[in-house]
N, C-alpha and C positions, 0 to 999 in steps of 0.2 A: 419781612423786608418789602413786600409789595405796598403795604399800607404806608410805611415810612417814606417810600419813594413818592407815593401819591400826595402825602402831606408836604413834602418838599417842593413838588410841583406847584402847589397853591402859593408858596412863597416867592416864586419866580416874578421878576418885574417884566412880564411880557403880556400881549393881549390875551383876552379870555378865549378867544378862537384858537390861539396857539396852545394855550394850556389845555385845552379840550383834546387837541390833536396829540400832544405829548402824553396826556393821561391815557388815552385809547392806545397808543403805542405802548405805553408802560405796562398796562394791564395785559395786552397781548403777549409781551415778552414774559410777564410773570407766569401767564397761563402755560405758555409753551414749557417754561422750566418745571412747573409742577406737573405736567403732563409727562415730561421726560423722566422726573423722579419716580412717578407712580409706575410707568411703564418698567423702569429699571427694577424696581421692587417686586413688580408683578411677574416678570419673566426670569428674574434671577434667583439664585441661591447663594451659595458660598462664593468667597473670594479668596484666592491664595496667590501670595507674592512670593517669588523665588529670591534667594539671595543676590542674584544678580540684577533683580529689578523687573524681571519678567512677570506678568500678571496674567492669570487666568480666571475666568468666572464659570461657575457651575450654573447651568441652566436647570429649569424644572424637571426635565427628563433624566437629569443625572449626568448628562455628558458635559465635558469641560470645553470651553471655547477660548481663544486667546482674547485678551483685553490690554488696554493701555491706560496707565496712569496719566492724568492730565495735569497741566499747570494749575495752581490753586489748591492742590492737595496740601493738607497740613496734618502733621503728627505732633500732638503735644503729649505731655506726661500723663494726662488723664482722659484724653479724647483725641479722636482722629476724625478728619473730614476727608475722605478720599474721593476724588473726581475720577470716574471710570468711563472709559468708552470700550464697549464690546465691539468685536469685529462686525458683528451684525446687529445694529441696533443704534438707538440714540445714546448720547452721553448721559450719565446720571451721577448722582453723589451718594456715597454711602457714609453714614455716621457710625462710627465705632466708639463705644464709650465704656463706662465703668464696669460692666459686667465682666469684661475681658482682663481687667488690670492686673490681677495676680498671676495670670497664666504665662506659661513659657512662650506661647504664640505672641502675646502682647509685647514681651520683652524682645522677642526676635524681630517683630515689625518695627520697634523702635530703633533696634540696631541697623536693620536694613535701611531704614529711612535716614538714618544719620550718613550712610554711604551713597544713597541715590537720591535722596530728597532735594538736594540743591541743584541736581542736574536737569 
């Protein structure tokens, strides 16, 4: 995503100086997103979502903490992209994919998402 955004910046009909400022800003935002993703993966464990939509994230020490699902989360038939914000910490995204497809948990996630996903 970051390289695509930089490539699009080159096509803008603005001055070179403005392109430079926009490119630096874009790279900074991309870096922040990657840092948040890395931090989420490094400090988190499992994620569980209750039937009512309440989410919890397991930390590395085994304790569970409340989390919230954010706008932009998507659950498709074969893959899910869940944007999560733990109570203590930065937002991150969790990619859930093919390894879980045949499981009861995957079917349960899809059913729950049909009920809460649009909210």
